[in-house]
C-alpha positions in Angstrom: 33.3 -17.2 7.5 34.1 -13.7 7.4 32.3 -13.2 4.0 29.0 -14.8 5.0 28.8 -12.7 8.5 29.8 -9.4 6.2 26.8 -10.5 3.9 24.5 -11.1 7.0 25.1 -7.5 8.3 24.7 -6.1 4.9 21.5 -7.5 4.6 20.2 -6.7 8.3 21.2 -3.5 7.6 19.5 -3.1 4.5 16.2 -4.6 6.1 16.1 -2.2 9.2 17.2 1.2 7.3 15.1 3.3 5.6 15.4 4.0 2.3 17.4 7.1 1.1 14.2 8.6 -0.5 12.4 8.8 2.8 12.5 11.6 4.7 13.6 11.6 8.7 11.1 13.9 9.7 7.5 12.0 10.6 4.3 13.5 11.4 3.0 12.3 14.7 1.3 9.2 12.8 2.7 5.5 13.7 3.8 3.9 10.4 3.5 6.7 8.0 6.8 7.5 6.3 6.8 11.1 4.2 8.9 10.9 1.3 11.7 13.4 1.1 11.7 13.4 -2.6 8.7 12.4 -4.5 9.0 9.4 -7.1 6.9 9.4 -10.5 4.6 6.3 -10.5 4.1 5.3 -13.9 3.4 2.3 -15.9 2.4 -0.1 -13.1 -0.5 -2.8 -14.4 -2.4 -5.5 -12.2 -5.5 -7.2 -12.6 -9.0 -6.4 -11.7 -11.5 -8.5 -10.1 -12.5 -10.9 -12.9 -9.3 -11.1 -14.8 -9.2 -7.5 -16.5 -5.7 -6.0 -16.8 -5.4 -2.1 -15.6 -3.1 0.3 -15.6 -2.4 2.7 -13.1 -2.5 5.5 -16.0 -6.6 4.7 -16.2 -6.6 6.7 -12.8 -4.7 9.9 -13.8 -5.4 13.2 -12.1 -6.9 11.3 -8.8 -5.2 10.8 -5.6 -4.5 7.0 -5.2 -4.0 4.9 -2.0 -2.7 1.6 -3.2 -2.9 -1.4 -0.3 -0.4 -4.1 -0.9 -2.1 -7.4 1.3 -2.6 -10.8 1.3 -5.1 -13.4 3.0 -2.5 -14.8 5.1 -1.5 -11.6 6.6 -2.9 -11.1 10.0 -2.3 -7.1 10.0 -4.0 -7.2 6.7 -7.0 -8.8 8.1 -7.3 -6.4 10.7 -6.5 -3.5 8.7 -9.2 -4.0 5.6 -12.2 -3.1 7.4 -11.1 0.4 8.0 -9.8 0.6 4.6 -13.2 -0.4 3.5 -14.9 2.1 5.4 -12.4 5.2 4.3 -14.0 4.6 0.8 -17.5 5.8 2.1 -16.4 9.0 3.6 -17.2 11.8 1.4 -14.0 13.9 2.0 -12.1 10.9 0.1 -14.8 10.3 -2.6 -12.3 11.2 -5.2 -9.4 9.0 -3.7 -9.1 5.5 -5.7 -8.2 2.9 -3.2 -6.7 -0.2 -4.9 -6.3 -3.0 -2.4 -3.8 -5.1 -4.5 -3.2 -9.0 -3.2 0.1 -9.9 -3.9 0.1 -13.0 -1.6 -0.2 -15.4 -4.6 -3.8 -15.8 -3.7 -6.6 -16.6 -6.3 -9.6 -14.3 -7.1 -11.5 -16.9 -4.8 -9.7 -17.0 -2.1 -9.3 -13.1 -2.2 -13.2 -13.1 -2.3 -13.6 -15.4 0.9 -11.5 -12.8 2.7 -13.3 -9.8 1.7 -16.6 -11.7 2.0 -15.8 -12.7 5.6 -14.5 -9.5 6.9 -18.0 -7.9 5.3 -15.8 -5.6 2.6 -18.3 -4.0 0.6 -17.0 -0.8 -1.0 -13.7 -2.2 -2.4 -12.8 -4.5 -5.6 -10.6 -7.0 -5.6 -6.9 -6.5 -7.4 -4.2 -8.8 -7.7 -0.6 -8.5 -8.6 2.9 -10.1 -8.7 4.4 -10.1 -5.3 8.0 -10.6 -6.5 7.3 -7.6 -9.1 5.7 -5.4 -6.6 8.0 -6.1 -3.8 10.9 -5.2 -6.0 9.2 -1.9 -7.6 7.9 -0.4 -4.2 10.8 -2.0 -2.0 8.0 -3.7 0.0 9.5 -5.0 3.1 6.2 -6.9 4.8 2.4 -6.4 4.3 0.4 -4.6 4.7 2.0 -1.8 2.9 0.3 1.3 1.8 1.5 3.6 -0.9 -0.2 7.1 -1.3 0.2 8.9 -4.7 -0.7 12.3 -5.2 -2.8 13.8 -8.1 0.2 14.3 -10.2 1.5 10.7 -10.0 4.0 11.0 -7.4 4.4 8.8 -4.2 4.4 11.2 -1.5 4.8 8.6 1.2 3.7 5.3 2.5 2.3 3.4 5.2 4.5 0.3 6.4 2.6 -2.4 8.3 -0.8 -1.9 10.1 -2.9 1.3 10.6 -6.5 2.5 11.2 -7.6 4.3 8.5 -10.2 6.1 10.9 -7.5 7.6 12.8 -8.5 11.3 12.9 -4.5 12.5 12.7 -4.2 10.3 9.7 -7.4 11.3 8.0 -6.3 15.1 8.7 -2.9 14.5 6.9 -4.1 12.6 4.1 -7.1 15.2 3.4 -4.0 18.0 3.3 -1.9 15.9 1.4 -3.6 13.9 -1.3 
């Protein structure tokens, strides 16, 4: 019984503690975690709208926002329209936005989700939930990974955020 209790405590501690690669210092932006040490992001593949395999290396030299989401995720439904509008802002025209559905949904179901929310500026991407969860240590959805022009993860947003929050937009402009 003590072993089960100990294992339970270890799991709880893991889930609530920030990773060691994250900074204690946080800008005044809810849910944004800035990395203390940058981590190179390489060799990542996912599926584009109609079954094409795409590699993150296709977007070298561009800042990248990867948003992990699922159709069944209520905060994702709330967040996706503001991410769609971010794509239209001139200050972010060079930023690659990759919304990757890792919820196990089909392309058709993802398209219905986009259509219902009137998402017009983003493409649909899909990927393995278990693979990406392990690779990026995703603890919930939505999770957004922020990658600079050199291919390093500089931070992440855990949970819902309004991508039109002016403080966030200013921070993204300076750091991506």
